[in-house]
TORKOL-4160 file (C-alpha; in steps of 0.2 Angstrom, whole numbers, padded with zeros to 4 digits, m for minus):
112
<pt num="1" X="m0020" Y="m0159" Z="0152"/>
<pt num="2" X="m0030" Y="m0171" Z="0142"/>
<pt num="3" X="m0021" Y="m0183" Z="0130"/>
<pt num="4" X="m0029" Y="m0179" Z="0113"/>
<pt num="5" X="m0020" Y="m0194" Z="0105"/>
<pt num="6" X="m0028" Y="m0207" Z="0116"/>
<pt num="7" X="m0040" Y="m0213" Z="0102"/>
<pt num="8" X="m0026" Y="m0214" Z="0089"/>
<pt num="9" X="m0016" Y="m0229" Z="0086"/>
<pt num="10" X="m0001" Y="m0220" Z="0079"/>
<pt num="11" X="0016" Y="m0215" Z="0086"/>
<pt num="12" X="0016" Y="m0198" Z="0078"/>
<pt num="13" X="0004" Y="m0184" Z="0076"/>
<pt num="14" X="m0004" Y="m0189" Z="0060"/>
<pt num="15" X="m0007" Y="m0171" Z="0055"/>
<pt num="16" X="0012" Y="m0168" Z="0056"/>
<pt num="17" X="0015" Y="m0184" Z="0047"/>
<pt num="18" X="0003" Y="m0179" Z="0033"/>
<pt num="19" X="0011" Y="m0162" Z="0032"/>
<pt num="20" X="0028" Y="m0169" Z="0030"/>
<pt num="21" X="0022" Y="m0182" Z="0017"/>
<pt num="22" X="0012" Y="m0169" Z="0007"/>
<pt num="23" X="m0005" Y="m0178" Z="0010"/>
<pt num="24" X="m0020" Y="m0166" Z="0010"/>
<pt num="25" X="m0033" Y="m0169" Z="0023"/>
<pt num="26" X="m0047" Y="m0167" Z="0010"/>
<pt num="27" X="m0038" Y="m0181" Z="m0001"/>
<pt num="28" X="m0038" Y="m0192" Z="0014"/>
<pt num="29" X="m0056" Y="m0189" Z="0018"/>
<pt num="30" X="m0061" Y="m0193" Z="0001"/>
<pt num="31" X="m0050" Y="m0209" Z="0001"/>
<pt num="32" X="m0058" Y="m0215" Z="0017"/>
<pt num="33" X="m0076" Y="m0209" Z="0012"/>
<pt num="34" X="m0079" Y="m0198" Z="0027"/>
<pt num="35" X="m0084" Y="m0180" Z="0027"/>
<pt num="36" X="m0069" Y="m0168" Z="0029"/>
<pt num="37" X="m0076" Y="m0160" Z="0045"/>
<pt num="38" X="m0078" Y="m0178" Z="0053"/>
<pt num="39" X="m0060" Y="m0182" Z="0048"/>
<pt num="40" X="m0054" Y="m0166" Z="0058"/>
<pt num="41" X="m0063" Y="m0174" Z="0073"/>
<pt num="42" X="m0054" Y="m0190" Z="0071"/>
<pt num="43" X="m0037" Y="m0182" Z="0069"/>
<pt num="44" X="m0041" Y="m0171" Z="0085"/>
<pt num="45" X="m0044" Y="m0187" Z="0095"/>
<pt num="46" X="m0062" Y="m0183" Z="0098"/>
<pt num="47" X="m0069" Y="m0199" Z="0092"/>
<pt num="48" X="m0061" Y="m0217" Z="0091"/>
<pt num="49" X="m0054" Y="m0220" Z="0073"/>
<pt num="50" X="m0064" Y="m0230" Z="0061"/>
<pt num="51" X="m0055" Y="m0245" Z="0053"/>
<pt num="52" X="m0055" Y="m0238" Z="0036"/>
<pt num="53" X="m0045" Y="m0223" Z="0042"/>
<pt num="54" X="m0032" Y="m0233" Z="0051"/>
<pt num="55" X="m0031" Y="m0245" Z="0036"/>
<pt num="56" X="m0029" Y="m0230" Z="0024"/>
<pt num="57" X="m0015" Y="m0222" Z="0035"/>
<pt num="58" X="m0006" Y="m0239" Z="0037"/>
<pt num="59" X="m0007" Y="m0241" Z="0018"/>
<pt num="60" X="0001" Y="m0224" Z="0016"/>
<pt num="61" X="0015" Y="m0228" Z="0028"/>
<pt num="62" X="0010" Y="m0219" Z="0044"/>
<pt num="63" X="0020" Y="m0227" Z="0058"/>
<pt num="64" X="0010" Y="m0238" Z="0070"/>
<pt num="65" X="0011" Y="m0237" Z="0089"/>
<pt num="66" X="0022" Y="m0252" Z="0094"/>
<pt num="67" X="0014" Y="m0266" Z="0105"/>
<pt num="68" X="0017" Y="m0263" Z="0124"/>
<pt num="69" X="0028" Y="m0276" Z="0132"/>
<pt num="70" X="0017" Y="m0290" Z="0140"/>
<pt num="71" X="0025" Y="m0288" Z="0157"/>
<pt num="72" X="0021" Y="m0270" Z="0157"/>
<pt num="73" X="0002" Y="m0272" Z="0153"/>
<pt num="74" X="m0007" Y="m0288" Z="0156"/>
<pt num="75" X="m0018" Y="m0293" Z="0141"/>
<pt num="76" X="m0034" Y="m0290" Z="0151"/>
<pt num="77" X="m0030" Y="m0272" Z="0153"/>
<pt num="78" X="m0026" Y="m0269" Z="0135"/>
<pt num="79" X="m0035" Y="m0255" Z="0126"/>
<pt num="80" X="m0050" Y="m0264" Z="0117"/>
<pt num="81" X="m0054" Y="m0250" Z="0106"/>
<pt num="82" X="m0036" Y="m0250" Z="0099"/>
<pt num="83" X="m0035" Y="m0269" Z="0097"/>
<pt num="84" X="m0052" Y="m0269" Z="0088"/>
<pt num="85" X="m0048" Y="m0255" Z="0077"/>
<pt num="86" X="m0031" Y="m0263" Z="0072"/>
<pt num="87" X="m0040" Y="m0280" Z="0069"/>
<pt num="88" X="m0053" Y="m0271" Z="0058"/>
<pt num="89" X="m0039" Y="m0261" Z="0049"/>
<pt num="90" X="m0030" Y="m0278" Z="0045"/>
<pt num="91" X="m0047" Y="m0284" Z="0038"/>
<pt num="92" X="m0049" Y="m0269" Z="0027"/>
<pt num="93" X="m0030" Y="m0271" Z="0021"/>
<pt num="94" X="m0033" Y="m0290" Z="0018"/>
<pt num="95" X="m0048" Y="m0286" Z="0007"/>
<pt num="96" X="m0040" Y="m0272" Z="m0002"/>
<pt num="97" X="m0026" Y="m0284" Z="m0006"/>
<pt num="98" X="m0038" Y="m0296" Z="m0015"/>
<pt num="99" X="m0042" Y="m0307" Z="0000"/>
<pt num="100" X="m0059" Y="m0315" Z="0004"/>
<pt num="101" X="m0068" Y="m0312" Z="0020"/>
<pt num="102" X="m0069" Y="m0331" Z="0023"/>
<pt num="103" X="m0050" Y="m0333" Z="0021"/>
<pt num="104" X="m0047" Y="m0319" Z="0034"/>
<pt num="105" X="m0059" Y="m0327" Z="0046"/>
<pt num="106" X="m0049" Y="m0343" Z="0044"/>
<pt num="107" X="m0033" Y="m0334" Z="0047"/>
<pt num="108" X="m0040" Y="m0325" Z="0062"/>
<pt num="109" X="m0046" Y="m0342" Z="0070"/>
<pt num="110" X="m0029" Y="m0350" Z="0066"/>
<pt num="111" X="m0019" Y="m0336" Z="0075"/>
<pt num="112" X="m0029" Y="m0335" Z="0091"/>
């Protein structure tokens, strides 16, 4: 059976989490700025998640998938889509908190 959550960086079914927290799919689509039908495709795992969606869900408190232990997965085999998506989500959250793009780039270079 195909893993429908392979493109999502969250530990739970986001639909179940949204239902439990009374977050409407239409409201989330409007918040992120994507068409409501497209959001359904993301939630079903048909497409990789855009950073804006990940940032919005992180801001709302959706639990993120924990990092895998280094000994279990070498860094060269880490999922680049998930890592890139999380980096972009961090960037969007940084900007939403009032940060500047130049400062984020400096922090990113410092942390490498």
